[in-house]
Backbone as XML, in Angstrom:
<?xml version="1.0"?>
<chain id="A" units="angstrom">
  <residue number="1" name="UNK">
    <atom name="N" x="0.849" y="-1.172" z="0.000"/>
    <atom name="CA" x="0.000" y="0.000" z="0.000"/>
    <atom name="C" x="0.891" y="1.229" z="0.000"/>
  </residue>
  <residue number="2" name="UNK">
    <atom name="N" x="0.617" y="2.114" z="-0.950"/>
    <atom name="CA" x="1.361" y="3.367" z="-1.061"/>
    <atom name="C" x="0.407" y="4.529" z="-0.803"/>
  </residue>
  <residue number="3" name="UNK">
    <atom name="N" x="0.858" y="5.509" z="-0.060"/>
    <atom name="CA" x="0.069" y="6.713" z="0.182"/>
    <atom name="C" x="0.649" y="7.853" z="-0.651"/>
  </residue>
  <residue number="4" name="UNK">
    <atom name="N" x="-0.249" y="8.706" z="-1.151"/>
    <atom name="CA" x="0.197" y="9.783" z="-2.020"/>
    <atom name="C" x="-0.698" y="10.999" z="-1.801"/>
  </residue>
  <residue number="5" name="UNK">
    <atom name="N" x="-0.158" y="12.184" z="-1.988"/>
    <atom name="CA" x="-0.912" y="13.416" z="-1.744"/>
    <atom name="C" x="-1.856" y="13.783" z="-2.898"/>
  </residue>
  <residue number="6" name="UNK">
    <atom name="N" x="-1.637" y="13.256" z="-4.095"/>
    <atom name="CA" x="-2.498" y="13.576" z="-5.235"/>
    <atom name="C" x="-3.844" y="12.848" z="-5.100"/>
  </residue>
  <residue number="7" name="UNK">
    <atom name="N" x="-4.876" y="13.378" z="-5.751"/>
    <atom name="CA" x="-6.151" y="12.668" z="-5.774"/>
    <atom name="C" x="-5.971" y="11.398" z="-6.598"/>
  </residue>
  <residue number="8" name="UNK">
    <atom name="N" x="-6.803" y="10.413" z="-6.357"/>
    <atom name="CA" x="-6.688" y="9.163" z="-7.114"/>
    <atom name="C" x="-6.920" y="9.383" z="-8.600"/>
  </residue>
  <residue number="9" name="UNK">
    <atom name="N" x="-7.797" y="10.290" z="-8.946"/>
    <atom name="CA" x="-8.055" y="10.582" z="-10.356"/>
    <atom name="C" x="-6.793" y="11.115" z="-11.032"/>
  </residue>
  <residue number="10" name="UNK">
    <atom name="N" x="-6.126" y="12.048" z="-10.378"/>
    <atom name="CA" x="-4.888" y="12.615" z="-10.944"/>
    <atom name="C" x="-3.769" y="11.581" z="-10.965"/>
  </residue>
  <residue number="11" name="UNK">
    <atom name="N" x="-3.683" y="10.790" z="-9.916"/>
    <atom name="CA" x="-2.658" y="9.759" z="-9.843"/>
    <atom name="C" x="-2.878" y="8.697" z="-10.928"/>
  </residue>
  <residue number="12" name="UNK">
    <atom name="N" x="-4.108" y="8.266" z="-11.122"/>
    <atom name="CA" x="-4.418" y="7.269" z="-12.143"/>
    <atom name="C" x="-4.030" y="7.765" z="-13.535"/>
  </residue>
  <residue number="13" name="UNK">
    <atom name="N" x="-4.193" y="9.044" z="-13.788"/>
    <atom name="CA" x="-3.837" y="9.614" z="-15.090"/>
    <atom name="C" x="-2.332" y="9.601" z="-15.323"/>
  </residue>
  <residue number="14" name="UNK">
    <atom name="N" x="-1.548" y="9.603" z="-14.260"/>
    <atom name="CA" x="-0.088" y="9.615" z="-14.375"/>
    <atom name="C" x="0.535" y="8.223" z="-14.455"/>
  </residue>
  <residue number="15" name="UNK">
    <atom name="N" x="-0.194" y="7.226" z="-14.003"/>
    <atom name="CA" x="0.352" y="5.869" z="-13.933"/>
    <atom name="C" x="0.335" y="5.175" z="-15.293"/>
  </residue>
  <residue number="16" name="UNK">
    <atom name="N" x="1.233" y="4.194" z="-15.497"/>
    <atom name="CA" x="1.249" y="3.435" z="-16.748"/>
    <atom name="C" x="-0.051" y="2.651" z="-16.949"/>
  </residue>
  <residue number="17" name="UNK">
    <atom name="N" x="-0.245" y="2.139" z="-18.144"/>
    <atom name="CA" x="-1.479" y="1.461" z="-18.551"/>
    <atom name="C" x="-1.842" y="0.221" z="-17.778"/>
  </residue>
  <residue number="18" name="UNK">
    <atom name="N" x="-0.886" y="-0.411" z="-17.092"/>
    <atom name="CA" x="-1.222" y="-1.627" z="-16.347"/>
    <atom name="C" x="-1.916" y="-1.333" z="-15.013"/>
  </residue>
  <residue number="19" name="UNK">
    <atom name="N" x="-2.103" y="-0.055" z="-14.697"/>
    <atom name="CA" x="-2.825" y="0.320" z="-13.483"/>
    <atom name="C" x="-4.250" y="0.692" z="-13.840"/>
  </residue>
  <residue number="20" name="UNK">
    <atom name="N" x="-5.188" y="0.299" z="-12.974"/>
    <atom name="CA" x="-6.605" y="0.573" z="-13.207"/>
    <atom name="C" x="-7.269" y="0.901" z="-11.880"/>
  </residue>
  <residue number="21" name="UNK">
    <atom name="N" x="-8.145" y="1.852" z="-11.916"/>
    <atom name="CA" x="-8.917" y="2.163" z="-10.713"/>
    <atom name="C" x="-10.012" y="1.120" z="-10.582"/>
  </residue>
  <residue number="22" name="UNK">
    <atom name="N" x="-9.985" y="0.356" z="-9.507"/>
    <atom name="CA" x="-10.961" y="-0.718" z="-9.324"/>
    <atom name="C" x="-12.068" y="-0.326" z="-8.345"/>
  </residue>
  <residue number="23" name="UNK">
    <atom name="N" x="-11.869" y="0.786" z="-7.641"/>
    <atom name="CA" x="-12.817" y="1.225" z="-6.624"/>
    <atom name="C" x="-12.541" y="2.702" z="-6.388"/>
  </residue>
  <residue number="24" name="UNK">
    <atom name="N" x="-13.468" y="3.409" z="-5.804"/>
    <atom name="CA" x="-13.236" y="4.844" z="-5.594"/>
    <atom name="C" x="-12.044" y="5.109" z="-4.676"/>
  </residue>
  <residue number="25" name="UNK">
    <atom name="N" x="-11.629" y="4.093" z="-3.915"/>
    <atom name="CA" x="-10.511" y="4.255" z="-2.987"/>
    <atom name="C" x="-9.262" y="3.475" z="-3.373"/>
  </residue>
  <residue number="26" name="UNK">
    <atom name="N" x="-9.295" y="2.773" z="-4.509"/>
    <atom name="CA" x="-8.188" y="1.883" z="-4.844"/>
    <atom name="C" x="-7.801" y="1.952" z="-6.317"/>
  </residue>
  <residue number="27" name="UNK">
    <atom name="N" x="-6.481" y="1.930" z="-6.562"/>
    <atom name="CA" x="-5.913" y="1.728" z="-7.896"/>
    <atom name="C" x="-5.078" y="0.466" z="-7.796"/>
  </residue>
  <residue number="28" name="UNK">
    <atom name="N" x="-5.201" y="-0.412" z="-8.783"/>
    <atom name="CA" x="-4.500" y="-1.694" z="-8.719"/>
    <atom name="C" x="-3.580" y="-1.871" z="-9.924"/>
  </residue>
  <residue number="29" name="UNK">
    <atom name="N" x="-2.439" y="-2.502" z="-9.674"/>
    <atom name="CA" x="-1.549" y="-2.913" z="-10.751"/>
    <atom name="C" x="-2.084" y="-4.240" z="-11.279"/>
  </residue>
  <residue number="30" name="UNK">
    <atom name="N" x="-2.569" y="-4.261" z="-12.507"/>
    <atom name="CA" x="-3.201" y="-5.458" z="-13.049"/>
    <atom name="C" x="-2.230" y="-6.630" z="-13.202"/>
  </residue>
  <residue number="31" name="UNK">
    <atom name="N" x="-0.944" y="-6.364" z="-13.183"/>
    <atom name="CA" x="0.035" y="-7.457" z="-13.216"/>
    <atom name="C" x="-0.023" y="-8.281" z="-11.935"/>
  </residue>
  <residue number="32" name="UNK">
    <atom name="N" x="-0.586" y="-7.721" z="-10.879"/>
    <atom name="CA" x="-0.699" y="-8.415" z="-9.602"/>
    <atom name="C" x="-2.071" y="-9.076" z="-9.413"/>
  </residue>
  <residue number="33" name="UNK">
    <atom name="N" x="-2.992" y="-8.849" z="-10.338"/>
    <atom name="CA" x="-4.353" y="-9.380" z="-10.217"/>
    <atom name="C" x="-4.386" y="-10.854" z="-10.583"/>
  </residue>
  <residue number="34" name="UNK">
    <atom name="N" x="-5.071" y="-11.628" z="-9.759"/>
    <atom name="CA" x="-5.201" y="-13.065" z="-10.010"/>
    <atom name="C" x="-6.593" y="-13.408" z="-10.536"/>
  </residue>
  <residue number="35" name="UNK">
    <atom name="N" x="-7.642" y="-13.020" z="-9.797"/>
    <atom name="CA" x="-9.008" y="-13.332" z="-10.251"/>
    <atom name="C" x="-10.024" y="-12.411" z="-9.595"/>
  </residue>
  <residue number="36" name="UNK">
    <atom name="N" x="-11.166" y="-12.310" z="-10.258"/>
    <atom name="CA" x="-12.280" y="-11.495" z="-9.791"/>
    <atom name="C" x="-13.282" y="-12.423" z="-9.107"/>
  </residue>
  <residue number="37" name="UNK">
    <atom name="N" x="-13.672" y="-12.078" z="-7.881"/>
    <atom name="CA" x="-14.647" y="-12.876" z="-7.132"/>
    <atom name="C" x="-15.963" y="-12.115" z="-7.051"/>
  </residue>
  <residue number="38" name="UNK">
    <atom name="N" x="-17.061" y="-12.883" z="-7.182"/>
    <atom name="CA" x="-18.399" y="-12.314" z="-7.017"/>
    <atom name="C" x="-18.939" y="-12.833" z="-5.692"/>
  </residue>
  <residue number="39" name="UNK">
    <atom name="N" x="-19.341" y="-11.923" z="-4.828"/>
    <atom name="CA" x="-19.907" y="-12.290" z="-3.527"/>
    <atom name="C" x="-21.401" y="-11.989" z="-3.537"/>
  </residue>
  <residue number="40" name="UNK">
    <atom name="N" x="-22.054" y="-12.317" z="-2.454"/>
    <atom name="CA" x="-23.494" y="-12.066" z="-2.368"/>
    <atom name="C" x="-23.773" y="-10.570" z="-2.398"/>
  </residue>
  <residue number="41" name="UNK">
    <atom name="N" x="-24.957" y="-10.224" z="-2.837"/>
    <atom name="CA" x="-25.351" y="-8.826" z="-2.885"/>
    <atom name="C" x="-24.661" y="-8.023" z="-3.968"/>
  </residue>
  <residue number="42" name="UNK">
    <atom name="N" x="-24.249" y="-8.685" z="-5.042"/>
    <atom name="CA" x="-23.574" y="-8.033" z="-6.169"/>
    <atom name="C" x="-22.304" y="-7.313" z="-5.742"/>
  </residue>
  <residue number="43" name="UNK">
    <atom name="N" x="-21.600" y="-7.869" z="-4.797"/>
    <atom name="CA" x="-20.316" y="-7.311" z="-4.363"/>
    <atom name="C" x="-19.195" y="-8.072" z="-5.048"/>
  </residue>
  <residue number="44" name="UNK">
    <atom name="N" x="-18.146" y="-7.356" z="-5.376"/>
    <atom name="CA" x="-17.023" y="-7.941" z="-6.079"/>
    <atom name="C" x="-15.732" y="-7.641" z="-5.329"/>
  </residue>
  <residue number="45" name="UNK">
    <atom name="N" x="-14.799" y="-8.593" z="-5.400"/>
    <atom name="CA" x="-13.456" y="-8.370" z="-4.874"/>
    <atom name="C" x="-12.456" y="-8.866" z="-5.905"/>
  </residue>
  <residue number="46" name="UNK">
    <atom name="N" x="-11.277" y="-8.296" z="-5.875"/>
    <atom name="CA" x="-10.209" y="-8.685" z="-6.776"/>
    <atom name="C" x="-9.110" y="-9.326" z="-5.944"/>
  </residue>
  <residue number="47" name="UNK">
    <atom name="N" x="-8.815" y="-10.584" z="-6.231"/>
    <atom name="CA" x="-7.751" y="-11.292" z="-5.532"/>
    <atom name="C" x="-6.418" y="-10.980" z="-6.199"/>
  </residue>
  <residue number="48" name="UNK">
    <atom name="N" x="-5.438" y="-10.623" z="-5.387"/>
    <atom name="CA" x="-4.105" y="-10.314" z="-5.884"/>
    <atom name="C" x="-3.182" y="-11.520" z="-5.722"/>
  </residue>
  <residue number="49" name="UNK">
    <atom name="N" x="-2.036" y="-11.472" z="-6.369"/>
    <atom name="CA" x="-1.109" y="-12.603" z="-6.359"/>
    <atom name="C" x="-0.592" y="-12.936" z="-4.963"/>
  </residue>
  <residue number="50" name="UNK">
    <atom name="N" x="-0.618" y="-11.982" z="-4.031"/>
    <atom name="CA" x="-0.171" y="-12.267" z="-2.663"/>
    <atom name="C" x="-1.296" y="-12.791" z="-1.776"/>
  </residue>
  <residue number="51" name="UNK">
    <atom name="N" x="-2.504" y="-12.989" z="-2.358"/>
    <atom name="CA" x="-3.641" y="-13.518" z="-1.617"/>
    <atom name="C" x="-4.542" y="-12.453" z="-1.018"/>
  </residue>
  <residue number="52" name="UNK">
    <atom name="N" x="-4.120" y="-11.210" z="-1.021"/>
    <atom name="CA" x="-4.974" y="-10.148" z="-0.485"/>
    <atom name="C" x="-6.103" y="-9.849" z="-1.472"/>
  </residue>
  <residue number="53" name="UNK">
    <atom name="N" x="-7.144" y="-9.210" z="-0.974"/>
    <atom name="CA" x="-8.292" y="-8.880" z="-1.811"/>
    <atom name="C" x="-8.613" y="-7.394" z="-1.698"/>
  </residue>
  <residue number="54" name="UNK">
    <atom name="N" x="-8.980" y="-6.822" z="-2.837"/>
    <atom name="CA" x="-9.393" y="-5.418" z="-2.895"/>
    <atom name="C" x="-10.856" y="-5.355" z="-3.287"/>
  </residue>
  <residue number="55" name="UNK">
    <atom name="N" x="-11.584" y="-4.368" z="-2.779"/>
    <atom name="CA" x="-12.971" y="-4.203" z="-3.218"/>
    <atom name="C" x="-12.995" y="-3.686" z="-4.656"/>
  </residue>
  <residue number="56" name="UNK">
    <atom name="N" x="-14.050" y="-4.053" z="-5.365"/>
    <atom name="CA" x="-14.247" y="-3.579" z="-6.737"/>
    <atom name="C" x="-15.594" y="-2.881" z="-6.782"/>
  </residue>
  <residue number="57" name="UNK">
    <atom name="N" x="-15.599" y="-1.643" z="-7.233"/>
    <atom name="CA" x="-16.839" y="-0.884" z="-7.347"/>
    <atom name="C" x="-17.706" y="-1.412" z="-8.481"/>
  </residue>
  <residue number="58" name="UNK">
    <atom name="N" x="-18.999" y="-1.343" z="-8.297"/>
    <atom name="CA" x="-19.928" y="-1.842" z="-9.324"/>
    <atom name="C" x="-19.723" y="-1.163" z="-10.671"/>
  </residue>
  <residue number="59" name="UNK">
    <atom name="N" x="-19.345" y="0.111" z="-10.657"/>
    <atom name="CA" x="-19.142" y="0.824" z="-11.913"/>
    <atom name="C" x="-17.825" y="0.438" z="-12.588"/>
  </residue>
  <residue number="60" name="UNK">
    <atom name="N" x="-16.957" y="-0.260" z="-11.882"/>
    <atom name="CA" x="-15.647" y="-0.635" z="-12.422"/>
    <atom name="C" x="-15.572" y="-2.087" z="-12.876"/>
  </residue>
  <residue number="61" name="UNK">
    <atom name="N" x="-16.599" y="-2.886" z="-12.596"/>
    <atom name="CA" x="-16.559" y="-4.328" z="-12.856"/>
    <atom name="C" x="-16.311" y="-4.638" z="-14.327"/>
  </residue>
  <residue number="62" name="UNK">
    <atom name="N" x="-17.060" y="-4.039" z="-15.218"/>
    <atom name="CA" x="-16.934" y="-4.366" z="-16.641"/>
    <atom name="C" x="-15.571" y="-3.987" z="-17.192"/>
  </residue>
  <residue number="63" name="UNK">
    <atom name="N" x="-15.063" y="-2.831" z="-16.823"/>
    <atom name="CA" x="-13.728" y="-2.409" z="-17.285"/>
    <atom name="C" x="-12.662" y="-3.370" z="-16.756"/>
  </residue>
  <residue number="64" name="UNK">
    <atom name="N" x="-12.819" y="-3.797" z="-15.529"/>
    <atom name="CA" x="-11.864" y="-4.731" z="-14.929"/>
    <atom name="C" x="-11.929" y="-6.085" z="-15.622"/>
  </residue>
  <residue number="65" name="UNK">
    <atom name="N" x="-13.129" y="-6.582" z="-15.863"/>
    <atom name="CA" x="-13.278" y="-7.873" z="-16.576"/>
    <atom name="C" x="-12.611" y="-7.812" z="-17.956"/>
  </residue>
  <residue number="66" name="UNK">
    <atom name="N" x="-12.853" y="-6.741" z="-18.658"/>
    <atom name="CA" x="-12.277" y="-6.597" z="-20.005"/>
    <atom name="C" x="-10.763" y="-6.586" z="-19.961"/>
  </residue>
  <residue number="67" name="UNK">
    <atom name="N" x="-10.185" y="-5.961" z="-18.969"/>
    <atom name="CA" x="-8.723" y="-5.876" z="-18.861"/>
    <atom name="C" x="-8.093" y="-7.169" z="-18.365"/>
  </residue>
  <residue number="68" name="UNK">
    <atom name="N" x="-8.857" y="-7.977" z="-17.623"/>
    <atom name="CA" x="-8.317" y="-9.230" z="-17.092"/>
    <atom name="C" x="-8.319" y="-10.352" z="-18.122"/>
  </residue>
  <residue number="69" name="UNK">
    <atom name="N" x="-9.107" y="-10.240" z="-19.165"/>
    <atom name="CA" x="-9.200" y="-11.313" z="-20.171"/>
    <atom name="C" x="-7.986" y="-11.416" z="-21.019"/>
  </residue>
</chain>
């Protein structure tokens, strides 16, 4: 986890293409993404290669699926 003073929107614009905003509070390096999980209540999480999970916003699911394929 890295902390930065810029807004996530500005930070995402500066990062290379392998980074994607997966939630309003998270940007993920897709090289570290393992799989997308669907939980009850239309909730999604993204499992990373180290076993940790990040929340995925409903508005980000389709973009994330497209990039993971």
